[in-house]
C-alpha positions as CSV (number, residue, x, y, z in Angstrom):
1,M,-63.7,16.3,63.5
2,W,-61.2,13.9,63.4
3,K,-60.2,14.8,59.8
4,Q,-59.7,18.4,60.9
5,F,-56.9,17.5,63.3
6,L,-55.3,15.3,60.9
7,V,-54.9,18.6,58.4
8,I,-53.6,20.8,61.2
9,G,-51.3,18.0,62.2
10,L,-50.2,17.6,58.7
11,L,-50.0,21.6,58.4
12,A,-47.4,21.9,61.5
13,V,-45.3,19.1,60.5
14,A,-45.0,21.3,56.7
15,A,-44.3,25.0,58.3
16,A,-41.7,23.1,61.3
17,G,-39.9,21.4,58.0
18,A,-39.5,24.6,55.8
19,W,-38.2,26.6,59.3
20,H,-35.5,23.6,59.9
21,F,-34.4,24.2,56.2
22,A,-34.9,27.5,55.4
23,P,-31.5,29.7,54.9
24,W,-32.2,32.0,58.0
25,R,-32.1,32.1,61.6
26,A,-34.5,33.5,64.0
27,D,-32.2,36.2,64.4
28,G,-32.7,37.2,60.9
29,A,-29.3,36.1,59.9
30,V,-29.2,34.1,56.7
31,A,-27.1,30.9,56.8
32,P,-24.4,30.3,55.0
33,H,-24.5,27.8,51.5
34,R,-22.1,25.2,50.7
35,D,-21.7,24.2,47.1
36,A,-21.8,20.4,46.6
37,S,-18.2,19.1,45.4
38,V,-18.4,17.1,42.1
39,P,-16.5,13.6,42.9
40,V,-14.2,13.3,39.9
41,M,-11.0,11.1,38.7
42,L,-7.5,12.4,37.3
43,A,-5.2,11.4,34.8
44,P,-1.7,12.9,34.0
45,V,-0.8,14.3,30.4
46,R,1.7,11.4,29.3
47,S,4.1,11.4,26.2
48,G,4.3,9.0,23.6
49,T,4.6,7.6,19.8
50,V,2.1,9.3,17.4
51,T,2.3,8.1,14.1
52,E,0.4,9.7,10.8
53,A,-0.5,7.1,8.5
54,V,-3.0,6.3,6.1
55,D,-4.3,3.0,4.7
56,A,-5.1,1.6,1.1
57,V,-5.8,-1.6,-0.4
58,G,-3.7,-2.7,-3.4
59,T,-2.7,-5.8,-5.9
60,T,0.3,-7.5,-6.9
61,R,2.1,-8.2,-10.0
62,A,4.9,-9.3,-11.4
63,R,8.2,-6.9,-11.4
64,E,7.8,-8.2,-15.3
65,A,5.1,-10.5,-16.9
66,V,4.3,-11.8,-20.4
67,T,2.9,-14.4,-22.0
68,I,5.0,-16.1,-24.2
69,T,3.5,-17.2,-28.1
70,V,5.2,-17.8,-31.3
71,K,5.9,-15.5,-34.2
72,T,5.0,-18.4,-37.3
73,T,3.0,-21.0,-37.5
74,G,4.5,-24.7,-37.1
75,I,4.2,-27.8,-35.2
76,V,5.4,-28.0,-31.7
77,G,8.3,-30.7,-31.8
78,T,10.3,-30.1,-28.6
79,I,8.9,-28.5,-25.1
80,A,12.0,-27.5,-23.3
81,F,10.5,-26.4,-19.9
82,E,8.6,-27.9,-16.8
83,D,5.8,-26.2,-15.1
84,G,7.4,-23.5,-12.6
85,Q,10.6,-23.5,-14.0
86,T,13.3,-21.1,-13.1
87,V,14.6,-19.8,-16.3
88,T,17.6,-17.3,-17.5
89,A,16.9,-14.9,-20.4
90,G,17.3,-16.6,-23.6
91,T,16.7,-20.2,-22.2
92,P,14.6,-22.2,-24.9
93,I,10.9,-23.0,-24.6
94,I,9.9,-24.9,-27.1
95,R,11.0,-25.9,-30.8
96,L,8.8,-25.8,-33.7
97,D,9.6,-28.4,-36.4
98,S,11.6,-26.8,-38.8
99,A,12.9,-29.5,-41.2
100,E,11.8,-27.9,-44.3
101,L,13.3,-24.0,-43.3
102,E,16.9,-26.3,-42.4
103,A,16.7,-27.6,-45.8
104,A,16.0,-24.2,-47.4
105,V,19.1,-22.6,-44.8
106,A,21.5,-25.2,-46.3
107,S,20.4,-24.7,-49.8
108,A,21.2,-21.1,-49.3
109,E,24.2,-21.5,-47.8
110,A,25.3,-24.1,-50.9
111,E,24.3,-21.1,-53.3
112,L,26.5,-18.5,-50.9
113,R,29.3,-20.9,-51.3
114,N,29.1,-21.0,-54.8
115,S,28.6,-17.5,-55.3
116,R,31.7,-16.8,-53.5
117,Q,34.0,-19.4,-55.3
118,A,33.4,-17.6,-58.5
119,L,33.9,-14.3,-57.2
120,D,37.5,-15.4,-56.2
121,R,37.9,-17.0,-59.4
122,A,36.7,-13.6,-61.7
123,E,39.0,-11.8,-59.5
124,T,42.0,-13.5,-60.1
125,L,41.9,-13.6,-63.3
126,S,41.0,-9.6,-63.4
127,K,44.5,-9.6,-62.7
128,S,45.9,-10.6,-65.6
129,R,42.8,-9.0,-67.2
130,N,41.5,-12.4,-68.8
131,V,38.2,-10.8,-66.8
132,A,36.7,-7.8,-67.3
133,Q,35.7,-5.5,-64.3
134,A,32.1,-5.5,-64.8
135,Q,32.0,-9.1,-64.6
136,V,33.6,-9.1,-61.5
137,D,31.1,-6.1,-59.9
138,A,28.5,-8.5,-60.9
139,L,29.6,-11.2,-59.4
140,R,30.4,-9.5,-55.9
141,A,26.7,-7.9,-55.9
142,D,25.5,-11.7,-56.4
143,L,27.6,-12.7,-53.5
144,E,26.1,-9.9,-51.5
145,V,22.4,-11.0,-52.5
146,K,23.4,-14.4,-51.2
147,T,24.6,-13.6,-48.1
148,A,21.4,-11.7,-47.7
149,A,19.4,-14.5,-48.5
150,V,21.3,-16.9,-46.1
151,A,20.7,-14.3,-43.3
152,A,17.2,-14.0,-43.9
153,Q,16.6,-17.9,-44.0
154,Q,18.8,-18.3,-40.7
155,A,16.2,-15.8,-39.2
156,R,13.2,-17.5,-39.8
157,L,15.0,-20.7,-38.7
158,A,15.6,-18.7,-35.6
159,E,11.8,-17.7,-35.0
160,R,11.1,-21.5,-34.7
161,V,13.0,-21.8,-31.6
162,I,11.4,-19.9,-28.9
163,T,13.0,-18.3,-25.6
164,A,12.7,-16.4,-22.5
165,P,13.0,-12.9,-23.0
166,F,14.0,-12.5,-19.6
167,A,14.8,-14.1,-16.3
168,G,11.8,-15.5,-14.2
169,T,9.6,-18.5,-13.4
170,L,7.7,-20.2,-16.0
171,G,3.9,-20.7,-15.4
172,I,1.5,-23.6,-16.6
173,R,2.2,-25.1,-19.8
174,Q,-0.5,-24.4,-22.6
175,V,0.4,-26.7,-25.5
176,S,1.2,-30.3,-26.1
177,L,3.9,-31.9,-28.1
178,G,3.0,-32.0,-31.6
179,A,0.1,-29.3,-31.7
180,L,-0.1,-26.7,-34.6
181,V,0.2,-23.3,-32.8
182,S,0.2,-20.0,-34.8
183,P,0.8,-16.4,-34.0
184,G,-0.4,-15.3,-30.9
185,T,-1.4,-18.8,-29.2
186,P,-0.1,-18.6,-25.3
187,I,2.2,-20.7,-25.1
188,V,3.1,-20.3,-21.4
189,T,3.6,-17.5,-18.3
190,L,6.9,-16.0,-17.6
191,D,7.4,-13.7,-14.4
192,D,9.8,-12.0,-12.6
193,L,9.1,-12.8,-9.2
194,T,12.1,-11.8,-7.7
195,R,10.6,-8.4,-7.1
196,V,6.5,-7.5,-7.1
197,K,4.8,-4.4,-7.6
198,V,1.9,-3.4,-5.5
199,D,-0.4,-0.9,-7.5
200,F,-3.1,0.9,-5.2
201,N,-4.6,4.6,-4.6
202,L,-4.1,7.1,-2.7
203,P,-6.4,10.5,-2.3
204,E,-4.9,13.6,-3.6
205,I,-4.6,15.4,-0.8
206,L,-1.8,13.3,-0.1
207,L,0.1,14.1,-3.4
208,S,2.7,16.5,-2.2
209,R,3.9,13.7,0.5
210,L,4.5,11.2,-1.6
211,S,7.5,10.8,-3.4
212,P,10.0,7.4,-4.5
213,G,11.5,6.0,-2.1
214,L,9.0,6.5,0.7
215,A,8.4,3.2,2.9
216,L,5.3,1.3,3.3
217,E,4.1,-1.6,5.6
218,V,1.8,-4.4,3.2
219,R,0.1,-7.0,4.3
220,S,-1.7,-10.1,2.9
221,D,-4.2,-12.4,4.4
222,A,-2.2,-15.1,3.0
223,Y,0.6,-14.4,5.6
224,P,-1.5,-12.9,8.7
225,D,1.7,-12.6,10.6
226,R,4.5,-11.4,8.0
227,A,4.6,-7.5,7.4
228,F,6.3,-6.5,3.9
229,T,8.4,-3.8,3.5
230,A,7.8,-2.3,0.1
231,V,9.2,1.2,-1.7
232,V,7.1,3.7,-3.5
233,T,9.4,3.2,-6.9
234,S,6.6,5.7,-8.8
235,V,3.7,7.9,-8.5
236,G,0.9,8.7,-11.3
237,T,1.3,11.4,-13.0
238,R,-2.3,12.2,-13.5
239,I,-5.5,12.1,-10.9
240,D,-8.6,10.5,-11.3
241,P,-11.4,12.8,-11.6
242,A,-14.0,10.3,-10.0
243,T,-12.0,8.9,-7.3
244,R,-9.8,12.4,-6.7
245,S,-7.4,9.6,-6.3
246,V,-3.7,9.2,-7.5
247,N,-2.1,5.6,-8.4
248,T,0.7,4.6,-6.4
249,V,3.1,2.4,-7.1
250,A,5.8,0.2,-4.8
251,E,8.2,-2.7,-5.0
252,I,8.6,-5.6,-2.8
253,D,11.5,-7.8,-2.2
254,N,10.1,-10.8,-3.3
255,R,13.3,-13.2,-3.7
256,D,12.2,-15.8,-1.3
257,G,9.1,-16.2,-3.2
258,P,5.9,-15.7,-1.1
259,L,4.1,-13.4,-3.1
260,R,2.1,-14.1,-6.5
261,P,0.6,-11.4,-9.1
262,G,-2.9,-10.8,-8.5
263,M,-2.9,-11.2,-4.5
264,F,-5.2,-8.6,-2.2
265,M,-2.8,-6.5,-0.2
266,T,-3.5,-3.9,2.5
267,V,-1.0,-0.9,2.5
268,R,-0.1,1.1,5.4
269,V,1.6,4.7,4.3
270,Q,3.2,6.2,7.0
271,L,3.5,10.0,6.7
272,S,5.2,10.8,10.0
273,S,6.2,9.8,13.3
274,N,6.6,12.0,16.6
275,P,7.8,10.0,19.4
276,A,7.3,12.8,22.3
277,A,3.8,13.5,21.1
278,L,1.3,14.6,24.2
279,L,-1.8,12.1,24.9
280,V,-4.6,12.1,27.2
281,P,-7.5,9.5,27.2
282,E,-10.2,10.3,25.3
283,Q,-12.9,10.6,27.9
284,A,-11.2,13.8,29.1
285,L,-12.5,15.8,26.2
286,V,-15.2,17.8,26.5
287,P,-16.7,19.3,23.2
288,L,-18.6,22.6,22.6
289,G,-19.5,23.1,19.4
290,T,-16.2,23.0,17.1
291,R,-14.1,23.7,20.2
292,Q,-12.6,21.3,22.2
293,F,-11.8,21.6,26.1
294,V,-10.4,19.7,29.3
295,Y,-10.8,20.2,32.8
296,M,-8.1,20.5,35.1
297,I,-8.1,21.1,39.2
298,V,-6.4,24.5,40.2
299,G,-6.9,25.2,43.6
300,G,-9.6,22.7,44.3
301,R,-11.9,23.6,41.5
302,A,-12.3,22.4,37.9
303,A,-10.7,24.9,35.3
304,R,-11.5,24.3,32.2
305,R,-8.8,24.7,29.3
306,E,-8.9,24.6,25.6
307,V,-7.0,22.4,23.5
308,T,-6.0,21.7,19.8
309,L,-5.8,17.8,19.0
310,G,-4.0,16.2,16.8
311,M,-4.3,12.6,15.6
312,R,-7.0,10.1,17.4
313,M,-6.1,6.7,18.6
314,R,-7.6,3.8,20.3
315,G,-8.6,5.3,23.2
316,E,-6.5,8.6,23.8
317,V,-6.1,11.6,21.5
318,Q,-3.0,14.2,20.7
319,I,-2.8,17.2,22.0
320,L,-1.1,20.0,20.3
321,T,-1.6,23.2,22.2
322,G,-2.9,23.7,25.4
323,L,-1.3,21.2,27.9
324,E,2.2,20.0,29.1
325,A,3.6,16.4,29.8
326,G,2.8,15.8,33.0
327,D,-0.3,18.0,33.9
328,L,-3.3,15.8,35.5
329,V,-6.5,16.2,33.3
330,V,-10.3,15.1,34.5
331,T,-11.4,11.9,33.2
332,E,-14.8,10.9,35.2
333,G,-17.1,13.3,36.3
334,T,-16.6,15.9,33.4
335,Q,-20.6,15.7,32.8
336,R,-21.4,17.4,36.0
337,L,-18.5,20.2,35.8
338,R,-18.7,23.6,35.2
339,D,-15.8,26.1,34.9
340,G,-14.9,26.9,39.0
341,V,-17.2,24.3,40.8
342,P,-15.4,22.4,43.5
343,V,-14.1,19.2,42.7
344,E,-13.4,15.8,45.3
345,V,-10.6,13.7,43.7
346,Q,-10.8,10.3,44.0
347,E,-8.3,7.4,43.6
348,A,-8.9,5.1,40.6
349,G,-11.2,2.2,41.9
350,A,-13.2,4.1,44.7
351,T,-16.6,4.2,44.4
352,P,-18.0,7.6,43.5
353,A,-20.2,9.6,46.5
354,A,-23.6,9.1,46.5
355,T,-25.4,12.9,45.1
């Protein structure tokens, strides 16, 4: 019997609750329905600088670089430089032993003097017709031959002195005094480090925006707190079909000498800068398919507005169309919003209302 009374009691409580929360009254009138407000937080659309840039990696090389070698076989007789020495164009680097060639030059010069004297005598005698003109012509031709022979011997002698082809910095010596060297034997490297080139590749889509004179920011892990300014000097004439990129070369003023050939560099190419770009917090965006929206508050209710995005940065995104500077957009509570839903604006740091 007591179980029947318990069931009747539960049914009575359920009926009372249904009567209390029903949307009608005893007189048959429907009770008014109130929508729950969604707590939200707002942030203003601000103006800021947006820089469009692309990053790449590159490798440095000297403005001019060569490995100095000899043109002829010989014994190293003199070493005229120190490792790391800065030299000007024409500075002697090494001299090969040239005693034999010096003797050959002296002999050729003596023959040249004799030939010139013989010609002078013949020309004097030809004026009194004591020497035939044909003999004078033969002596003149012999003089030319002897002159050419001297020039050839002097050229061979000059090859025994190896000089710097341009101004730069010498590397580490690779030969010793008395060593036998032959054509192609490396003596030392020479690099012009007053300006350093950086080789890097950029996507072909940027080809129309690249041109000599474009300024770049270049950094090296060797100098983490320093940014180097580079200027594009040339853009490749061909696109790599494998990577769809174009080779680009920039130069850095390196007169103070911190950079060396072969260094790994990170390159930032600044394509444009907009100092009055419109920016909103990234969390304000509400994506729907391929379109982007934000919520604004109009008359106490949420109003969805479509926007066009530009550059993305850390925590912010550029707005190209759809908003103006100073507009307020919803940054927290967007997940529960729908167009026209009433909202309750909360101050930053406030605890959202329980729902």
